[in-house]
C-alpha positions, 0 to 999 in steps of 0.5 A, spaced: 482 538 502 483 540 495 478 543 491 475 538 487 472 542 481 479 544 478 480 541 471 487 537 473 483 533 478 482 526 476 475 523 474 473 517 478 470 511 475 467 504 478 466 498 474 463 492 477 465 484 475 461 479 478 456 473 477 450 475 479 446 469 479 445 464 485 442 458 486 436 457 490 437 458 497 444 461 496 446 467 499 453 469 498 455 474 493 462 476 490 464 482 486 470 485 484 470 492 483 475 496 479 476 503 481 480 508 476 482 515 476 484 518 470 485 525 467 489 528 472 493 534 469 499 534 474 502 527 473 506 527 467 509 534 468 510 533 475 514 526 474 518 528 468 519 535 470 518 537 477 521 543 477 518 546 471 512 546 475 510 552 478 508 552 486 500 552 486 499 548 480 499 541 483 495 539 489 498 542 495 503 537 498 508 535 504 513 530 505 517 528 510 523 523 509 525 519 515 532 516 515 535 510 519 541 513 523 542 507 528 549 504 529 548 498 524 547 503 518 555 504 519 555 496 517 558 496 511 560 504 511 557 505 504 550 504 507 549 510 510 552 514 504 547 510 500 542 513 504 544 520 504 545 519 496 538 516 496 535 522 500 538 527 496 535 524 490 528 524 493 529 531 494 531 533 487 524 529 485 520 534 489 516 539 486 517 546 487 512 549 492 511 542 496 513 542 503 518 538 506 523 536 512 528 530 513 528 526 520 534 522 522 531 516 526 535 512 532 532 511 539 529 518 538 527 522 532 531 528 530 530 534 525 535 534 520 532 539 516 529 545 516 529 544 524 525 548 529 518 544 528 518 547 521 517 544 514 521 548 508 518 549 501 521 546 495 525 550 491 532 550 488 535 554 494 532 549 499 533 543 496 541 545 496 540 547 503 537 540 505 542 536 501 548 540 505 544 538 511 544 531 509 552 531 510 551 531 517 547 525 518 552 519 521 550 513 524 549 511 532 544 509 537 538 505 537 531 504 533 525 506 535 520 507 529 514 510 533 518 516 535 520 517 527 513 517 525 510 521 531 515 527 529 513 526 522 506 526 523 507 533 528 511 536 522 506 534 516 500 537 521 503 544 521 502 545 513 495 546 510 496 541 505 491 536 501 496 531 500 501 528 506 506 523 505 512 520 509 518 516 506 521 511 511 528 507 511 530 502 516 536 497 516 534 494 523 529 491 527 525 496 532 529 494 538 528 500 542 521 500 543 515 495 544 511 492 539 505 496 543 509 503 542 510 502 535 502 500 534 500 506 538 504 510 534 501 507 527 494 508 530 495 515 532 498 516 525 493 512 521 488 516 516 493 523 517 498 521 512 500 515 507 507 512 508 512 508 504 517 504 508 523 500 505 528 495 508 535 496 506 540 490 507 537 484 510 537 485 518 530 488 518 524 485 520 519 484 514 513 484 518 515 490 521 516 494 515 510 491 511 506 493 517 508 500 517 506 501 510 499 497 511 497 501 517 499 507 513 496 505 506 503 506 503 508 501 499 513 496 502 519 493 499 526 491 500 532 494 497 537 488 498 543 492 495 544 499 498 546 501 491 539 501 489 536 506 494 537 512 490 533 509 484 528 507 489 527 513 492 527 517 486 521 513 484 517 513 490 518 521 490 515 521 483 509 517 485 508 521 491 508 527 487 503 524 482 498 523 488 492 529 487 487 527 491 488 524 498 483 521 503 479 517 498 474 512 501 470 507 498 463 507 501 459 501 501 451 501 502 448 494 504 440 493 505 437 490 511 438 483 512 445 483 509 452 482 512 459 484 509 463 478 510 469 482 507 472 488 503 479 487 501 484 490 496 486 485 491 490 489 486 496 492 485 497 488 492 492 484 497 490 489 503 485 487 508 480 493 509 474 489 513 477 491 520 478 499 517 470 500 516 468 507 519 460 507 520 457 512 515 450 513 517 444 507 516 447 501 513 453 504 510 460 504 512 467 507 509 473 503 507 480 508 507 483 507 500 489 513 501 491 518 496 490 517 488 493 520 482 492 517 475 491 509 477 487 503 477 486 498 483 481 492 484 477 491 490 474 484 492 467 485 496 463 479 499 456 480 502 451 475 505 444 476 503 438 473 505 436 467 501 430 468 496 426 464 491 427 463 484 426 469 479 427 474 485 432 479 485 435 484 489 441 490 490 446 486 494 450 493 495 452 499 492 459 502 492 461 509 491 467 514 493 467 519 497 472 524 500 472 529 507 470 536 506 473 541 511 467 542 515 466 534 517 461 532 511 463 528 505 464 530 497 461 524 493 466 523 487 460 521 482 462 514 481 457 508 483 457 501 482 451 496 483 452 489 486 446 485 484 443 478 486 438 474 482 436 467 484 435 462 478 434 455 477 439 455 471 445 451 473 449 453 468 448 461 470 448 460 477 455 455 477 459 459 473 465 463 477 466 470 474 473 470 471 475 476 475 473 473 482 476 467 481 483 470 479 483 475 485 481 469 490 487 465 487 491 471 488 489 472 495 490 465 496 497 465 493 499 471 498 497 467 504 500 460 502 507 464 501 507 467 508 504 461 511 510 457 507 515 461 509 513 462 517 513 454 517 520 454 514 522 458 519 519 454 525 522 448 522 516 444 519 519 443 512 513 438 510 508 443 511 513 449 508 513 444 502 506 443 501 504 451 502 510 453 497 508 448 492 501 450 492 504 457 491 508 455 485 501 452 482 497 458 483 503 463 481 503 459 474 496 458 473 495 466 474 501 468 470 504 471 476 511 471 473 514 475 478 512 471 484 514 465 480 521 467 479 521 469 487 519 462 489 524 459 484 529 462 489 526 458 495 524 452 492 526 447 486 520 447 482 519 439 479 512 441 476 509 447 477 502 445 474 501 440 480 505 444 485 511 439 486 517 442 489 523 441 494 525 446 499 532 448 497 537 446 502 541 453 502 537 460 501 540 467 500 537 471 506 535 477 501 531 472 496 527 469 502 526 476 505 524 479 498 519 473 497 516 475 503 516 482 502 513 482 495 508 476 497 502 481 496 503 483 489 498 481 484 497 481 477 491 484 474 486 479 471 487 480 463 480 483 461 
């Protein structure tokens, strides 16, 4: 783990938004926790001019690029060329001194560069060699993504670095291994590196690609037109180069008698964290937040507390941030937030819904309504699909989520957004439906 006393490491802060007032007999406490990292020294330089950055200045990092080389990458023939160009663009965005490798993925995983179970160190010469090696990439074979991830994990583990990151591109379904094999690979890699996943074209399975990114705390997206790959890969690599602290966890302490109902990330995307808790001593548990640069994310925490009488108050939860040390202990990042419960007979106080909590409850319902609506549409339940997607249109409109509203309008004809009255379109482009599904968990921040 990097030494966090360096001046270029971000400072973390925690802000809690909640209505702490409860009516007599109530016991559910909701809070939105905003975690912000600011003041890291590397982000601007690393992203705008990665080569001006001398080795060791930024956090030590390793990246493995996994490129689908299955037979379907030849249809159309430009797809493989676009994938090679995109990988070359990502290599150009590597900061000097970062360890890296390229893996070609089919029904087996092959080292494309540098080979021999090693990682190369990025500088002008190795970037050039890696881009030469990409010319050998050709399409042929099946798809077994678990093998790609396991090879990436082995390569990343060979470097003593603070940040470990994967970038994975696929154009097809994971047909040459069982879902259980892929899940076992994801379980083995979880917490060891983060991974961004991209589906190119429209012949891949949305739930596979989003599942990979979710398990490995990365981003998922569709690149429907392969011509857009290079720009997307450059952006992904720049974001990876901007990460400065790995393995941040949200530590949640709750008093005796309380139950944690859920912990979920709600911005910039909805991500369920409840089941990822690892126990951290009496009454405390850690929830993994992945790698951080200069950024801010929001989390919704819900706890059940024992109901109390009017005028009583209690600390319902304490939130802090920790990272692991090499010796197995953790370092506290010095940011803390308190979630409180106060019982009152003031009806106005106890029935007011905190705007942050209300907004993100709606965003989480929006994501769920889209996913359920698209599943019902695929299953042929058009009435059910219309109802769910209509509710999604209503929620997107009410919360100002314009990007999602635009995506929904390609799948349904909107009669009245305010009431959620819609008609399913008779013909929907596959890319439009897949884009809506892939991006369904993207949220808008509440206007503070």
